[in-house]
C-alpha positions in Angstrom: -1.1 9.6 -2.3 -2.5 7.8 0.5 -4.7 4.5 -0.7 -7.4 3.1 1.8 -8.8 -0.5 0.1 -12.2 -0.6 -0.9 -13.0 -3.1 1.4 -12.5 -0.6 4.4 -14.3 2.1 2.9 -16.9 -0.7 1.8 -17.8 -1.5 5.2 -17.4 2.0 7.1 -19.9 3.5 4.8 -22.3 0.3 4.9 -21.9 1.1 8.5 -22.8 4.7 8.5 -26.0 4.4 6.7 -26.8 1.7 8.8 -26.8 3.4 11.6 -28.2 6.9 10.3 -24.9 8.6 10.8 -24.9 10.4 7.4 -27.9 12.0 8.6 -25.8 14.1 10.9 -23.2 14.4 8.7 -25.2 16.3 5.9 -24.0 18.3 3.3 -23.5 22.0 1.7 -22.6 24.3 -0.7 -25.1 24.1 -3.6 -28.4 26.6 -4.2 -29.9 24.2 -6.6 -31.8 21.1 -5.8 -31.8 17.9 -7.2 -35.4 17.6 -7.6 -37.9 18.9 -10.3 -40.5 19.1 -7.9 -38.5 20.5 -5.0 -39.6 24.3 -4.8 -36.8 25.9 -2.0 -34.6 26.9 -4.1 -34.5 28.7 -8.2 -31.7 26.8 -10.3 -28.6 28.3 -11.4 -29.8 28.9 -14.6 -32.7 31.2 -13.2 -30.9 33.1 -11.0 -30.7 36.7 -9.6 -28.1 38.8 -9.4 -27.9 41.0 -6.2 -29.2 44.4 -6.8 -27.4 47.8 -5.7 -30.1 47.7 -2.3 -29.1 43.9 -1.6 -27.0 43.4 1.4 -25.4 39.8 2.7 -26.7 38.5 5.7 -22.9 37.2 6.0 -19.6 38.2 4.1 -16.6 36.7 4.4 -13.7 38.4 2.2 -11.2 35.7 2.6 -11.3 31.9 2.9 -7.7 31.6 3.4 -7.9 30.8 7.3 -9.9 27.4 6.4 -11.3 25.3 7.3 -12.6 22.4 5.0 -14.9 20.9 3.0 -16.1 17.5 4.3 -18.0 14.6 1.8 -19.7 11.7 3.5 -19.1 8.9 1.2 -22.6 7.2 0.0 -22.8 3.3 -0.2 -23.9 3.6 -4.2 -20.8 5.3 -4.8 -18.4 3.0 -3.1 -20.3 0.1 -4.9 -19.7 1.7 -8.0 -16.3 1.9 -7.4 -15.4 -1.6 -6.2 -17.5 -3.0 -9.8 -15.4 -1.0 -11.7 -11.9 -2.5 -9.7 -11.1 1.3 -8.6 -9.3 1.6 -5.5 -9.8 5.2 -4.2 -7.1 7.6 -2.2 -5.8 10.7 -1.2 -4.1 13.4 -2.5 -2.2 16.1 -1.1 -3.2 17.4 2.3 -6.7 16.1 2.0 -7.6 13.1 4.5 -9.9 10.1 4.9 -11.2 8.9 8.2 -12.3 5.7 8.0 -14.2 5.7 11.2 -17.1 8.0 9.6 -16.4 7.1 5.8 -15.3 10.9 5.3 -12.9 12.8 2.8 -11.6 16.3 4.3 -10.1 19.2 1.9 -8.9 22.0 3.4 -10.1 25.0 2.5 -7.3 27.6 1.0 -9.2 30.7 0.1 -11.9 32.3 -2.1 -14.9 34.5 -0.7 -18.3 33.9 0.1 -21.3 35.8 0.5 -24.6 34.9 2.1 -27.9 36.2 1.7 -30.3 33.6 2.8 -33.0 31.7 1.8 -35.9 34.4 3.0 -34.0 37.0 0.6 -34.4 37.4 -3.1 -31.2 37.0 -4.5 -30.9 33.6 -6.1 -29.0 31.7 -5.7 -28.7 32.7 -2.2 -25.0 31.6 -1.0 -22.5 33.0 -3.9 -18.7 33.6 -3.8 -15.7 31.2 -4.8 -14.0 28.0 -2.3 -10.8 26.9 -3.3 -8.8 23.8 -2.2 -5.6 24.0 -3.5 -3.1 21.2 -3.4 -5.6 18.6 -2.1 -7.9 15.9 -3.8 -9.1 12.2 -4.6 -7.5 9.5 -6.6 -8.3 6.6 -8.4 -6.8 3.8 -9.6 -7.9 1.0 -11.8 -6.3 -2.9 -11.4 -3.9 -2.2 -14.6 -2.3 0.7 -12.6 -4.4 3.6 -14.6 -4.2 6.4 -12.1 -6.5 9.3 -12.4 -6.2 12.5 -9.6 -9.0 15.3 -9.2 -7.6 18.0 -7.0 -7.6 21.6 -6.7 -11.2 21.9 -6.2 -12.6 25.5 -6.2 -17.1 25.1 -5.2 -18.6 28.0 -7.6 -21.9 27.8 -4.8 -23.6 30.4 -7.7 -23.7 27.8 -10.6 -23.4 25.1 -7.7 -20.9 23.5 -9.4 -17.8 22.1 -8.6 -14.7 22.4 -10.9 -10.4 20.6 -10.5 -8.0 19.4 -12.5 -7.2 16.4 -13.8 -4.9 14.5 -14.4 -4.1 10.8 -15.6 -0.9 9.0 -15.1 0.6 11.8 -14.4 -0.2 13.9 -17.2 -2.8 16.8 -17.0 -5.9 16.3 -18.8 -7.8 19.0 -18.2 -7.3 22.0 -16.0 -10.9 23.6 -14.3 -13.1 21.1 -15.6 -16.4 20.6 -14.4 -16.5 17.9 -11.8 -19.2 17.4 -10.0 -22.7 18.8 -9.4 -24.1 20.1 -6.1 -27.8 19.8 -5.1 -28.6 21.5 -2.2 -32.7 21.1 -2.5 -32.2 20.6 1.6 -29.8 23.4 2.0 -30.1 24.5 5.8 -29.5 28.2 6.9 -26.2 28.7 8.1 -25.5 28.2 11.7 -22.5 28.7 13.7 -20.2 26.8 15.5 -17.9 29.0 17.6 -16.6 31.4 15.3 -16.3 28.9 12.4 -19.8 29.5 9.9 -21.1 25.8 8.7 -23.5 25.3 6.0 -25.3 21.8 5.9 -27.9 19.9 3.1 -25.9 19.2 -0.1 -25.7 15.8 -2.3 -22.7 15.8 -4.4 -23.0 14.3 -7.6 -21.0 13.3 -10.7 -20.6 15.2 -13.0 -21.5 14.9 -17.2 -18.1 15.8 -18.0 -16.1 14.1 -15.3 -18.9 11.0 -16.0 -17.8 11.1 -19.9 -13.8 11.5 -19.0 -13.9 9.2 -16.4 -15.1 6.3 -19.0 -12.9 7.4 -21.7 -9.8 7.1 -19.3 -11.5 3.8 -17.2 -12.5 2.0 -20.7 -15.8 1.5 -19.3 -19.9 3.3 -19.8 -20.5 2.2 -16.2 -19.9 5.8 -14.6 -23.4 7.1 -14.7 -23.8 11.4 -15.1 -25.5 12.2 -12.0 -23.9 9.4 -10.1 -24.7 10.1 -6.3 -20.9 10.7 -4.5 -22.2 11.2 -1.0 -23.5 14.5 1.3 -21.0 17.3 2.3 -20.3 20.0 4.8 -18.5 23.4 4.4 -16.6 24.8 7.6 -15.1 28.4 7.2 -13.6 30.1 9.2 -14.6 33.7 10.1 -11.9 35.2 12.3 
């Protein structure tokens, strides 16, 4: 487990916000909107399954070639961690770029069908994106360590699941950790042979908020707290 100081991540993230660099980091992966006034996409509960006649605009049957999911941390999340006395870190193959304030989690498997915003299929990205062997840690002043690892993104549900470990003991497997709001999701783009989805914010799920509050004996972790924005890049070859 590699840790970095709250001072460094706070300085980095605030600098990103001030410079506007987050605008270019952007995000990706959910088809849901976080705003009740946003009608650009349907919610998962009102999703329509692909019909026999529906053909994906793009389909990747095997995501094991990578690349990664990146999350540019929002300053409000850093402030919340600081107020709770929590030090974030990375686990396994995850990395943190202190220059850009961005976590990166390598993609290890899964599959994706992309129908596009102009199709009649909602959510218009479906499948699964796996990130085995990586994650983040949160360490309290009293030595309590919670690790969130092995992330599994379900674009159809606009949710991220993972394993929760507290002080080395598994507390939950395939737990519902984050909501992914994609009201500003951009159409699929190509960067060489890599496919890129951008435009989603990442938020703490109600389940994760309750678990963290219980573990750290607080009520400060709010449901739907903004974590940051993310960018998913997958190899097509």
